[in-house]
C-alpha positions as CSV (number, residue, x, y, z in Angstrom):
1,M,89.1,98.0,107.6
2,Y,92.7,97.0,108.2
3,V,95.5,98.1,105.8
4,R,99.2,98.3,105.3
5,V,100.5,101.8,104.6
6,E,103.6,102.3,102.6
7,K,106.0,105.1,103.6
8,P,108.4,107.1,101.5
9,G,112.1,106.2,101.0
10,S,113.5,103.6,103.2
11,E,111.0,104.1,106.1
12,P,109.3,100.8,107.0
13,P,105.5,100.4,106.3
14,Y,103.0,100.1,109.1
15,R,99.6,98.4,109.6
16,S,96.6,100.3,110.8
17,L,92.9,100.2,111.2
18,V,91.1,102.7,108.9
19,Y,89.2,105.3,110.9
20,G,87.8,107.1,107.9
21,M,87.9,107.7,104.2
22,L,87.5,111.0,102.3
23,G,86.7,111.1,98.6
24,E,86.5,108.3,96.1
25,G,88.4,106.7,93.3
26,L,91.6,108.5,92.4
27,F,90.9,111.1,95.1
28,L,90.4,108.6,97.9
29,R,92.3,109.4,101.1
30,Y,92.5,107.3,104.3
31,I,92.6,108.3,107.9
32,V,95.0,105.9,109.6
33,L,97.1,105.8,112.8
34,D,100.9,105.6,112.5
35,P,102.0,103.6,115.6
36,A,105.6,105.0,115.4
37,S,104.6,108.7,115.6
38,E,101.3,108.0,117.4
39,C,99.7,110.4,115.0
40,F,96.6,110.1,112.8
41,E,97.5,110.7,109.2
42,L,95.6,111.6,106.1
43,I,97.1,109.3,103.4
44,D,96.5,109.5,99.6
45,N,95.5,106.2,98.1
46,F,98.1,106.6,95.4
47,W,101.6,108.0,95.4
48,A,101.8,111.5,94.0
49,N,103.5,111.9,90.6
50,D,103.7,108.2,90.1
51,S,102.6,107.2,86.6
52,S,102.3,103.5,87.6
53,D,99.2,104.2,89.7
54,R,100.9,102.3,92.5
55,S,98.7,102.2,95.6
56,R,100.2,103.4,98.8
57,V,97.4,101.8,100.9
58,L,97.2,98.0,100.6
59,M,94.2,96.0,101.8
60,I,94.4,93.4,104.6
61,Q,90.8,93.4,105.8
62,S,88.0,95.3,103.9
63,A,85.1,94.9,106.3
64,R,83.6,98.2,107.5
65,S,80.2,97.3,109.0
66,D,80.6,99.9,111.7
67,F,81.2,102.7,109.3
68,T,78.7,105.5,108.5
69,E,78.6,107.2,105.1
70,L,78.0,110.9,104.5
71,T,77.3,112.5,101.1
72,G,75.5,115.6,99.8
73,S,73.6,117.5,102.4
74,A,75.0,115.3,105.2
75,L,78.3,117.1,104.7
76,L,76.9,120.6,105.1
77,R,77.8,120.8,108.8
78,L,81.5,119.9,108.1
79,R,81.6,122.4,105.2
80,F,80.1,125.2,107.3
81,F,82.5,124.4,110.2
82,A,85.5,124.5,107.8
83,K,84.3,127.7,106.0
84,E,84.1,129.6,109.3
85,R,87.8,128.7,109.8
86,E,88.7,129.5,106.1
87,I,89.6,125.8,105.5
88,K,88.9,124.4,102.0
89,C,86.8,121.3,102.0
90,A,84.1,122.0,99.3
91,D,85.6,119.4,97.0
92,I,85.0,116.6,99.5
93,D,81.8,114.9,98.3
94,Y,82.1,111.6,100.3
95,L,83.1,110.8,103.9
96,S,82.9,107.4,105.4
97,G,84.2,106.1,108.8
98,Y,83.4,105.5,112.4
99,P,80.5,107.8,113.4
100,D,82.4,109.7,116.1
101,V,85.3,110.3,113.7
102,C,83.0,111.6,110.9
103,T,81.3,114.1,113.3
104,D,84.5,115.4,114.9
105,H,84.7,118.4,112.6
106,A,87.7,120.0,114.5
107,F,89.7,116.8,114.1
108,L,88.8,116.5,110.4
109,C,89.7,120.2,109.6
110,E,93.0,119.9,111.5
111,L,93.8,116.8,109.4
112,L,92.9,118.5,106.2
113,T,95.3,121.4,106.9
114,Q,98.2,119.7,108.7
115,H,97.7,116.1,107.3
116,R,98.5,114.6,110.8
117,V,97.1,115.0,114.3
118,P,98.7,113.6,117.5
119,R,96.7,110.8,119.0
120,S,96.7,112.5,122.3
121,Q,94.7,115.4,120.9
122,C,91.8,113.2,119.7
123,A,88.6,112.9,121.7
124,F,87.1,110.0,119.8
125,Q,87.4,106.3,120.8
126,L,90.4,104.3,119.6
127,R,89.4,101.0,118.0
128,D,90.9,97.5,118.0
129,L,90.5,94.7,115.4
130,P,87.0,93.3,115.7
131,D,88.0,89.6,115.8
132,K,90.7,89.8,118.4
133,D,88.6,87.8,120.9
134,E,88.3,85.0,118.4
135,W,91.8,85.0,116.8
136,T,95.3,85.6,118.2
137,Y,97.3,88.0,116.0
138,L,101.0,87.4,115.4
139,D,102.5,90.8,114.9
140,T,106.1,90.4,115.8
141,Q,108.8,87.8,115.3
142,E,108.8,87.1,119.1
143,E,105.1,86.3,118.9
144,L,105.7,84.0,115.9
145,D,108.5,82.3,117.8
146,R,106.2,81.6,120.8
147,F,103.7,80.1,118.5
148,M,106.3,77.9,116.8
149,H,107.4,76.7,120.2
150,L,103.8,75.9,121.1
151,F,103.2,74.1,117.8
152,A,106.5,72.2,117.8
153,G,107.8,74.1,114.8
154,F,105.1,72.3,112.7
155,H,107.0,69.1,113.2
156,D,104.8,66.0,112.5
157,S,101.9,68.4,111.5
158,M,99.7,67.8,108.4
159,L,98.0,70.4,106.3
160,N,94.4,69.2,106.4
161,S,92.8,72.0,104.4
162,I,93.4,75.3,102.7
163,Q,91.0,77.9,101.5
164,Y,91.7,81.0,99.4
165,T,89.3,83.9,99.1
166,E,89.5,87.3,97.3
167,N,87.0,90.1,97.0
168,H,86.5,93.1,94.7
169,E,88.3,95.5,97.1
170,G,91.5,93.5,96.9
171,A,91.4,91.7,100.2
172,R,93.1,88.3,99.7
173,M,93.0,85.7,102.5
174,I,94.2,82.1,103.0
175,T,92.9,80.0,105.9
176,A,95.0,76.9,106.5
177,V,94.2,74.1,109.0
178,F,97.1,72.1,110.4
179,D,96.7,69.0,112.5
180,N,99.6,68.5,115.0
181,R,97.8,66.3,117.6
182,A,101.1,64.5,118.5
183,W,102.4,67.8,120.1
184,Y,99.6,70.4,120.4
185,G,96.3,69.8,118.5
186,T,94.7,71.3,115.4
187,A,95.2,75.0,114.6
188,A,93.8,77.3,112.0
189,L,96.1,80.0,110.6
190,C,94.6,82.9,108.6
191,F,96.9,84.8,106.4
192,E,95.5,88.2,105.3
193,G,96.7,90.5,102.6
194,V,98.2,87.6,100.7
195,T,100.8,88.6,98.2
196,Y,102.0,85.2,97.0
197,F,101.3,81.5,97.6
198,Q,102.4,78.2,96.3
199,I,100.7,75.0,97.3
200,T,102.0,71.6,96.1
201,P,99.8,68.5,96.6
202,S,101.4,65.5,98.4
203,R,103.1,63.1,96.1
204,P,100.9,60.2,95.0
205,Q,103.2,57.4,96.2
206,P,102.3,54.3,98.4
207,Y,102.9,55.0,102.0
208,A,103.9,58.6,101.3
209,M,104.2,60.6,104.5
210,R,102.1,63.7,104.7
211,E,103.7,65.0,107.9
212,L,105.9,68.1,107.7
213,Q,109.4,67.9,109.0
214,W,109.3,71.5,110.1
215,A,108.4,75.0,108.8
216,E,109.9,78.4,108.5
217,F,107.8,81.3,109.9
218,R,109.0,84.9,110.0
219,I,107.8,88.5,109.8
220,T,109.5,91.8,109.0
221,P,107.9,95.3,108.6
222,E,109.2,95.5,105.0
223,E,108.4,92.0,103.7
224,G,105.5,91.1,106.0
225,V,104.7,87.4,106.9
226,Y,106.6,84.5,105.3
227,W,105.6,80.8,105.9
228,A,107.2,77.8,104.1
229,D,107.5,74.1,104.8
230,S,110.9,72.4,105.1
231,E,110.8,71.2,101.5
232,G,110.0,74.6,100.1
233,E,107.0,73.2,98.3
234,N,104.3,75.2,100.2
235,I,104.9,78.9,100.6
236,I,102.6,81.7,101.8
237,K,103.4,85.4,101.9
238,A,101.1,88.0,103.4
239,Y,100.8,91.3,105.3
240,S,99.2,89.8,108.4
241,V,98.6,86.5,110.2
242,K,96.4,85.3,113.0
243,W,95.6,81.9,114.5
244,K,93.3,79.9,116.8
245,K,93.0,76.4,118.2
246,V,90.4,74.3,116.4
247,E,90.7,71.0,118.4
Protein backbone atom coordinates (compact mmCIF):
# COMPACT_ATOMS: atom_id res chain seq x y z
CA MET A 1 0.00 0.00 0.00
CA TYR A 2 1.11 3.53 -0.82
CA VAL A 3 -0.63 6.56 0.70
CA ARG A 4 -0.52 10.32 1.12
CA VAL A 5 -0.58 11.40 4.77
CA GLU A 6 -2.00 14.82 5.65
CA LYS A 7 -0.30 16.73 8.49
CA PRO A 8 -1.80 19.30 10.85
CA GLY A 9 -1.70 23.04 10.27
CA SER A 10 0.53 24.27 7.47
CA GLU A 11 2.89 21.29 7.50
CA PRO A 12 3.19 19.70 4.04
CA PRO A 13 1.79 16.18 3.55
CA TYR A 14 4.05 13.26 2.73
CA ARG A 15 3.80 9.98 0.86
CA SER A 16 4.68 6.64 2.41
CA LEU A 17 4.33 2.93 2.05
CA VAL A 18 2.03 1.43 4.67
CA TYR A 19 3.90 -0.97 6.92
CA GLY A 20 0.89 -2.08 8.91
CA MET A 21 -2.70 -1.35 9.93
CA LEU A 22 -4.31 -1.67 13.35
CA GLY A 23 -8.06 -1.88 13.83
CA GLU A 24 -10.76 -1.44 11.23
CA GLY A 25 -13.35 1.09 10.06
CA LEU A 26 -13.53 4.23 12.19
CA PHE A 27 -10.78 2.88 14.44
CA LEU A 28 -8.32 2.09 11.65
CA ARG A 29 -4.75 3.33 12.18
CA TYR A 30 -1.83 3.18 9.75
CA ILE A 31 1.87 2.55 10.39
CA VAL A 32 3.75 4.85 8.01
CA LEU A 33 7.22 6.38 7.67
CA ASP A 34 7.58 10.18 7.76
CA PRO A 35 10.60 10.94 5.53
CA ALA A 36 11.15 14.37 7.12
CA SER A 37 11.58 13.09 10.68
CA GLU A 38 12.67 9.57 9.65
CA CYS A 39 10.24 8.20 12.20
CA PHE A 40 7.55 5.58 11.92
CA GLU A 41 4.22 7.04 12.96
CA LEU A 42 0.87 5.59 14.02
CA ILE A 43 -1.71 7.69 12.17
CA ASP A 44 -5.47 7.69 12.69
CA ASN A 45 -7.47 7.25 9.49
CA PHE A 46 -9.62 10.27 10.37
CA TRP A 47 -8.86 13.62 11.96
CA ALA A 48 -9.82 13.78 15.63
CA ASN A 49 -12.82 15.99 16.50
CA ASP A 50 -13.65 16.55 12.83
CA SER A 51 -17.36 16.11 12.20
CA SER A 52 -16.82 15.93 8.43
CA ASP A 53 -15.18 12.47 8.68
CA ARG A 54 -12.35 13.86 6.57
CA SER A 55 -9.74 11.18 5.99
CA ARG A 56 -6.16 11.95 6.95
CA VAL A 57 -4.73 9.03 4.94
CA LEU A 58 -5.46 9.20 1.21
CA MET A 59 -5.02 6.16 -1.02
CA ILE A 60 -2.50 6.08 -3.89
CA GLN A 61 -1.97 2.32 -4.29
CA SER A 62 -4.12 -0.21 -2.40
CA ALA A 63 -2.30 -3.49 -3.21
CA ARG A 64 -1.12 -5.39 -0.14
CA SER A 65 -0.33 -8.87 -1.43
CA ASP A 66 2.70 -9.16 0.90
CA PHE A 67 0.63 -8.43 4.01
CA THR A 68 -0.32 -10.91 6.68
CA GLU A 69 -3.51 -10.62 8.76
CA LEU A 70 -3.82 -11.35 12.48
CA THR A 71 -7.12 -11.61 14.35
CA GLY A 72 -8.47 -13.38 17.42
CA SER A 73 -6.05 -15.84 19.00
CA ALA A 74 -3.29 -14.82 16.59
CA LEU A 75 -3.01 -11.56 18.59
CA LEU A 76 -2.51 -13.29 21.97
CA ARG A 77 1.28 -13.04 21.84
CA LEU A 78 1.14 -9.29 21.24
CA ARG A 79 -1.43 -8.83 24.02
CA PHE A 80 0.63 -10.90 26.45
CA PHE A 81 3.80 -8.97 25.55
CA ALA A 82 1.98 -5.66 26.08
CA LYS A 83 0.30 -6.76 29.33
CA GLU A 84 3.69 -7.66 30.86
CA ARG A 85 4.74 -4.06 30.20
CA GLU A 86 1.43 -2.57 31.36
CA ILE A 87 0.58 -1.35 27.87
CA LYS A 88 -3.06 -1.34 26.82
CA CYS A 89 -3.78 -3.12 23.54
CA ALA A 90 -6.76 -5.34 24.42
CA ASP A 91 -9.00 -3.27 22.15
CA ILE A 92 -6.95 -4.15 19.07
CA ASP A 93 -8.87 -6.90 17.27
CA TYR A 94 -7.18 -6.66 13.87
CA LEU A 95 -3.57 -6.29 12.75
CA SER A 96 -2.36 -6.43 9.16
CA GLY A 97 0.99 -5.62 7.57
CA TYR A 98 4.37 -6.97 6.61
CA PRO A 99 5.05 -10.17 8.60
CA ASP A 100 8.24 -8.91 10.27
CA VAL A 101 6.45 -5.73 11.37
CA CYS A 102 3.44 -7.60 12.78
CA THR A 103 5.69 -9.86 14.86
CA ASP A 104 7.95 -7.08 16.19
CA HIS A 105 6.06 -6.73 19.46
CA ALA A 106 8.56 -4.30 21.00
CA PHE A 107 8.17 -1.94 18.04
CA LEU A 108 4.37 -2.17 18.09
CA CYS A 109 4.16 -1.48 21.82
CA GLU A 110 6.51 1.49 21.54
CA LEU A 111 4.36 2.82 18.72
CA LEU A 112 1.17 2.35 20.75
CA THR A 113 2.56 4.36 23.66
CA GLN A 114 4.72 7.01 21.93
CA HIS A 115 2.93 7.12 18.52
CA ARG A 116 6.29 7.43 16.75
CA VAL A 117 9.50 5.39 16.65
CA PRO A 118 12.78 6.51 15.02
CA ARG A 119 13.63 4.52 11.93
CA SER A 120 17.13 3.88 13.34
CA GLN A 121 15.62 1.88 16.20
CA CYS A 122 13.69 -0.55 13.98
CA ALA A 123 15.05 -4.01 13.26
CA PHE A 124 12.71 -4.97 10.44
CA GLN A 125 13.43 -4.51 6.73
CA LEU A 126 12.58 -1.23 5.00
CA ARG A 127 10.48 -1.66 1.87
CA ASP A 128 10.38 0.02 -1.51
CA LEU A 129 7.59 0.36 -4.04
CA PRO A 130 7.13 -3.08 -5.62
CA ASP A 131 7.02 -1.83 -9.24
CA LYS A 132 10.12 0.41 -9.17
CA ASP A 133 11.94 -1.96 -11.52
CA GLU A 134 9.18 -1.54 -14.11
CA TRP A 135 8.30 2.15 -13.68
CA THR A 136 10.30 5.32 -13.01
CA TYR A 137 8.66 7.43 -10.31
CA LEU A 138 8.76 11.21 -10.66
CA ASP A 139 8.77 12.47 -7.08
CA THR A 140 10.30 15.96 -7.39
CA GLN A 141 10.08 18.90 -9.77
CA GLU A 142 13.68 18.24 -10.79
CA GLU A 143 12.76 14.70 -11.86
CA LEU A 144 9.71 16.00 -13.76
CA ASP A 145 11.90 18.59 -15.50
CA ARG A 146 14.35 15.89 -16.61
CA PHE A 147 11.50 13.88 -18.06
CA MET A 148 10.14 16.97 -19.83
CA HIS A 149 13.56 17.57 -21.40
CA LEU A 150 13.76 13.93 -22.50
CA PHE A 151 10.23 14.01 -23.92
CA ALA A 152 10.65 17.44 -25.59
CA GLY A 153 8.04 19.00 -23.31
CA PHE A 154 5.36 16.87 -25.05
CA HIS A 155 5.92 18.93 -28.22
CA ASP A 156 4.52 17.08 -31.28
CA SER A 157 3.27 14.27 -29.05
CA MET A 158 -0.15 12.66 -29.38
CA LEU A 159 -2.35 11.19 -26.67
CA ASN A 160 -2.92 7.72 -28.09
CA SER A 161 -4.96 6.19 -25.28
CA ILE A 162 -6.16 6.86 -21.77
CA GLN A 163 -7.60 4.48 -19.17
CA TYR A 164 -9.21 5.32 -15.82
CA THR A 165 -9.66 2.76 -13.05
CA GLU A 166 -11.02 3.01 -9.50
CA ASN A 167 -11.54 0.38 -6.83
CA HIS A 168 -13.62 0.08 -3.66
CA GLU A 169 -10.72 1.20 -1.47
CA GLY A 170 -10.54 4.58 -3.19
CA ALA A 171 -7.46 3.97 -5.34
CA ARG A 172 -7.95 6.00 -8.54
CA MET A 173 -5.54 5.68 -11.47
CA ILE A 174 -5.14 7.06 -14.98
CA THR A 175 -2.75 5.49 -17.48
CA ALA A 176 -2.08 7.69 -20.51
CA VAL A 177 0.04 6.67 -23.52
CA PHE A 178 1.75 9.46 -25.47
CA ASP A 179 3.37 8.96 -28.87
CA ASN A 180 6.28 11.35 -29.44
CA ARG A 181 8.32 9.40 -31.98
CA ALA A 182 9.66 12.54 -33.64
CA TRP A 183 11.68 13.30 -30.49
CA TYR A 184 11.79 10.32 -28.15
CA GLY A 185 9.32 7.49 -28.69
CA THR A 186 6.14 6.29 -26.98
CA ALA A 187 5.79 6.58 -23.20
CA ALA A 188 3.13 5.55 -20.71
CA LEU A 189 2.42 7.80 -17.75
CA CYS A 190 0.54 6.40 -14.79
CA PHE A 191 -1.10 8.96 -12.48
CA GLU A 192 -2.09 7.44 -9.13
CA GLY A 193 -4.28 8.91 -6.43
CA VAL A 194 -6.17 10.90 -9.07
CA THR A 195 -8.10 13.85 -7.62
CA TYR A 196 -9.33 15.49 -10.83
CA PHE A 197 -9.21 15.00 -14.57
CA GLN A 198 -10.64 16.60 -17.68
CA ILE A 199 -10.20 14.97 -21.07
CA THR A 200 -11.49 16.66 -24.21
CA PRO A 201 -11.64 14.72 -27.52
CA SER A 202 -9.93 16.20 -30.57
CA ARG A 203 -12.13 18.51 -32.58
CA PRO A 204 -13.86 16.70 -35.51
CA GLN A 205 -12.47 18.96 -38.24
CA PRO A 206 -10.84 18.01 -41.55
CA TYR A 207 -7.07 17.89 -41.28
CA ALA A 208 -7.24 18.76 -37.57
CA MET A 209 -3.86 18.33 -35.91
CA ARG A 210 -3.82 15.97 -32.91
CA GLU A 211 -0.29 16.87 -31.86
CA LEU A 212 0.21 18.83 -28.65
CA GLN A 213 2.15 22.08 -28.78
CA TRP A 214 3.55 21.53 -25.30
CA ALA A 215 2.38 20.59 -21.78
CA GLU A 216 2.72 21.86 -18.24
CA PHE A 217 4.00 19.35 -15.71
CA ARG A 218 4.64 20.22 -12.06
CA ILE A 219 4.58 18.77 -8.56
CA THR A 220 4.39 20.29 -5.08
CA PRO A 221 4.02 18.57 -1.67
CA GLU A 222 0.76 20.42 -1.02
CA GLU A 223 -1.01 20.06 -4.39
CA GLY A 224 0.61 16.91 -5.73
CA VAL A 225 1.04 16.32 -9.48
CA TYR A 226 -0.47 18.62 -12.10
CA TRP A 227 -0.37 17.90 -15.85
CA ALA A 228 -2.13 19.96 -18.55
CA ASP A 229 -1.76 20.42 -22.28
CA SER A 230 -1.03 23.83 -23.80
CA GLU A 231 -4.69 24.45 -24.62
CA GLY A 232 -5.90 23.63 -21.11
CA GLU A 233 -8.33 21.09 -22.58
CA ASN A 234 -6.76 18.03 -20.96
CA ILE A 235 -5.89 18.20 -17.25
CA ILE A 236 -4.87 15.54 -14.72
CA LYS A 237 -4.27 16.06 -10.99
CA ALA A 238 -2.98 13.25 -8.79
CA TYR A 239 -0.86 12.45 -5.74
CA SER A 240 1.81 10.48 -7.62
CA VAL A 241 3.06 9.81 -11.15
CA LYS A 242 5.36 7.25 -12.77
CA TRP A 243 6.38 6.54 -16.36
CA LYS A 244 7.98 3.96 -18.64
CA LYS A 245 8.98 3.76 -22.29
CA VAL A 246 6.63 1.66 -24.38
CA GLU A 247 8.33 1.87 -27.81
